[in-house]
N, C-alpha and C positions, 0 to 999 in steps of 0.2 A: 594212662597208657592203654592203648587198645590191645585186646587179645587177638588170637588167630581168626576171630570172626570177621575181621576186616577183609580177609581174603574172599570169604563167601559173599559178603555184602557187595564188594566191587565186581565179583565174578558174575553177579546177576545181570549187570549191564551188558556183558559179552553174550550171555545166553539169550538176551532179548533180541539180539541180531541187528540192531541199528548200527551201521558202520561208524558213524561219528562217535557215538557213545562208547562203542566197543574199543575203538582206538584210544580214546582218552582213558578209559578204564585200564587198558593194558599198560599204558604209560605210567599211570599212578601206581599200579601194582608193582611194576618194576622198580620205580623210584622208592617206594616205601620198603620193599624187600631189600634193596641195596644198603639200607642203613644198618642192617645186621652185620655187615662186614666190619664195622667198628663198634659193635655191641650197643647200638642205639635203637630206641623205640620212638615212634611218632605218637602224637596225642589224639584224643578223641576229637578235638577241635579240628585237627587237620583232616580227619576222615570226613567230618561234616562238610568242610570246605571242598574237599575233593568231589563229594557227591554233587554239590551245587555246581561245580565246574562241569562235571560229566553230563549233568542234566541240562546244561546250557543256560543256567540262571546267571552265571558270572563267567567272565573270560579268565584265562590263565593269569593275565597281569593283575586282574582284580583279586584273584585267589592269593597271589603273592602279597599284595598290599594288605589283604585281610590278615594274613599270618604275621606280617611285620607289626601291624597295629595291635594285634592280640598280645604280643610279647612286650611291646612298648608300654602297654598299660599295666604290665605286671613288673613293677620296678624292683620288687624284692622277690628273688627266686632262689630255690635250692639248687644244689649241684645237679640233681636229677632233672629239674626243670630246664637247666641250661643245656643239658644233653638233649632233652626233648626239643628245645628250641632249635638246636643245630639240625636235628633230624627233620623237623617240620620244614624249616627254610630250605634245606638242601633237597628234600623230596619235591617241593614245589618247583625248584629250579631245574631238577632233572626232568620233570614232566614237561616243562616248557622247552627244554633243549630237545627232547625226544619228539616233540611235536613240530619242530622246525626241519624243513627239508634241506636247508643250506648245510654244506659240508665241504671241507677241503682236506685232502689227505696230506698232512704235514705236521711236523713237530709244533708249529705255531698253533695249529688247531687244538692239539692236546693241551697246550699251555693256556689257550683261551678258555677251553672247557673248564679247566681247574679254576681259573679266575672267576668265571661266571657262577660256578657252583659254590665257591667258598668266600667270595668277597664279603667283607664285614663279619665273617665267621672266623677266619684265620688271618692273622696279619700278613702271612706269606702267600696269600692267594695269588696264583698265577706267577709266582716267582720261583726260579730254580734255586734249590737249596745250596747253601754255601758252607756246608759242614757234612761230615760223614755220619752215618746212622747205623744202628743195629736194633733188632727187635726180637725179644724172646718169644719163641713159638711153642705152643702146647704140643703140636704134632711132632716137633723136633726135640722134645724133652728139654725145653728151655734154651736150645741152641738158636742161632740166627742165620738167616740167609745172608750171603755176602752181597751187599748192594754196590752199585757203581760208585766209584770215588767221585766226590763232588767236582773235582777239577776236570773230569772227562765226560760229564753228563751231556753237555751240548753236542760234543763230537760223537758220542755213542748214539744219541738220539738221531742225529743226522745220518749216521751210517745205517742204523736199523731201518729207518724210513726209506732211505734211498734203495736199500736192498729189496725191501718189500715192493716199492714202486716199480722196480725193474723186473719183478717176478711175474711170470705169466701163468694164469690159471687156465688158459685155453687148452682144452684137451685133457685136463687133469681130472681124475676120477673124483667123485664126491668125498670118498674116504680120505684120499690124499689131500684134498682141499681143506677138509676139516683139520687134519693133522697140521697142515701148514699154518692155518689161522690160529690154532692153539699155540703153536711155537712162537708166532709173531707177538701174540698177546703176552705170552710169558716173557719174551725178551724185553719189551718196552716196560713191563711191570718191574722187572728186575733192576732196571735203571733207577727206579724210584726217584724221579726228578724233583719231587716236592717233599716238604717236611712231613705233611700229613695229607690224607685224602687221595692217595695214589690209586687205591683199588677202585674207588667210586669213579674217579676221573677216567681210569683205564676202561672200566666197564661201559661208561657212556660213549667214549670214543669208539670202542669196538662195535657197539650196537649200531652206531651211525655209519661206521665203515661197512659193516656187513649188509646194511640196508642198500648200499650202493650196488650190491650184487643182485638186488631185487627181492631180498628176503623180508618177510614180516617176521621178526624175531619172536620166538615163543617166550612170552613173558613168564611162564611157569618156572623156568629155570632160575631166573634171578629172584622171582617172588618167593620161592620156597627154598632155594639152595645157594643164596649169595655167600654164606659163610663157607660152604663147600668150595665155591669158586675161589675165594681167597686162599684157602688151605691148599687147593690144587695148584695155585700159582706158587705157593711156598715150596711144595714138593717138586715142582718143575725146575726149581733153582737151588736145590740143596744137595750137596755131596759130602759124604764122610767115608772115604775109601777104606780107612782102617776098620770101620764097622760094616763094610760091605753095602753101604747105602749110596745109591746113584740117583742123580736127578732123572725125573721121568715126567713126560707130558701125558701119560696114559690116563690119569685121572681128569686132567683138563680136557682131553679129547672126548671123554664120556660126557662131560658137561656141555661141550660145544655140540656134540651129536644131539643131545636133548634139546639144546637151544635152537638148532638149525634144521634138524631132520625129523623132529617129532618122535624120536626114540624114547624109550622109557627105562633107561639105565638106572639102576639103583645107586643113588648117590649118598654114601654114608661117610661122615668125617672120620670115624674110627678106622676105616680101611686105609686111610692115609698116614696114620700114626706110624712112626719109624719102628715101633715095637710090635705092630700088628702082625699076627701070624694067622693066615687063613688055612685051616686044616683040610678044607675040602676043595674049593675052587677059587679062582681069581675073581675079582669084582666083575670084570667084564663078562665072565661066564654066567654070573647070576642075573645079568641084565636081561630084561625082556624086550625083544625086538618087536616092532610093529608088524602087522600082517604083510605089508609090502616091505621087502628088504631094501628100503630106499637108499641106504648108504652103500649098497653094493652095485647100484646101477652105474652103467658106464655113461655118465653125463656130467656136464659142468655145473658149477654152482648156479649160474644164470638159468640153465635149463631146469635144474631142480626147483628153483624159485617159481618158474612158470608152471611146471608140473604140479606144484603144490597149490597154486591159485586155481588151476583147472580142476583139480580134485575137489576144491571147496565150491567151485561154481562151474559145472560142465558147460553152461551156456555163455560163459564169458566171451566177450568180443576181443579182437586183437587190440583195438584202440583202448579198451578198458585195461587190458594187460599192460599196455605201454604206460598208462597213467599210474597204475598201481606199483609197477616196478621202477619207474623213472627212466625206462628205456625208450628209444624211438620205435615207431611202428615198424620201420624197416628192420631193426634189430629183433623185434618180436617175431616178425615173419621168418627171419633166418633161424631163430630158436625153434619155432613151431615146425619148420621144415626138417630140422635136425631130429626132433623128437618123433616125427612121423617116419623118417627114414630108419630110425632105430626101432621102430614098431613099439613105441611106448604109448602112443596115442593114435587115434583115428577119428575122422569126422563122420558122423552118422546123420542121415536125414537132410543132407544138403548144406550148402554154405549159409543160406539166408535164415532158415528156420531150424537148422540142425544144432547139434551140441557135440562136445568132445567126449570120447570114451577112452578111459585109461586102461591100457592093456597089460599093465604090470602090477 
């Protein structure tokens, strides 16, 4: 079982600045970190395999085959090794999914993601559960979230996806957009359509969905705080009115702000415990905001994604922005014009040899 050093080892590829290696490393870090939502740890063998993939010695498909072969050769395994096998296999599959640009916003996509993550791991991979469930939660003192009745899962999924599909983010502030995304993630997680693996499937789905807005999702959030992510989903869906406990997405919003906006909110699981009493300030007040109050800017998620890319590379061209965000050049031009009109950016030293200057 690797210790926390795996984070530093994979982080080195990002620091080296090679785009392909950095992207692969970010995907692996997210994938490995997400195993913590179910208390799982990956192996040293997986870390070595990840390095070979990042460095270009093997493809992601070869990495997956290597992991399968490794466990096939170990016919006798302990329970701990079985859990490690699950973590290793699912980590490689998450990495592959995050590296694919294909995505369709639909319940079928969520179901497909679950199947691809857990096929051969769970018998029910990609299958809607046919029974009701409950799970004792530490932050709820052993109580459970009320999950969707199995008879209504498909109808509820269809409703939530249709509602989100019809929702317009156009003209919505970044802060309001983050709140809405957090609520949508909370709603589909509460349905808990599968017997197991719901949090990991939801996380992968949301990462791919948020990338359609042009974001390069900050891997640090899932790498370091995936257990917080799950507990925040729990608190977003639990009420006990007799004890004065109300469901709240505020913890999930802090996570999503770190994920999308580069904020540095302090994410502590103990703050979410129903018995936690903060004698001084709320969690949000303890959070450290970046120098640029980016979540207070009056811009859309798409504009924010472009602004973030310009910040990283002031010389970036519109064609490169289009490629990196998955938008058309025409859409990028519209976004750039809007950012200039709001006086968030300006072009210096001309169109051909100039660069962008961020004014906020």
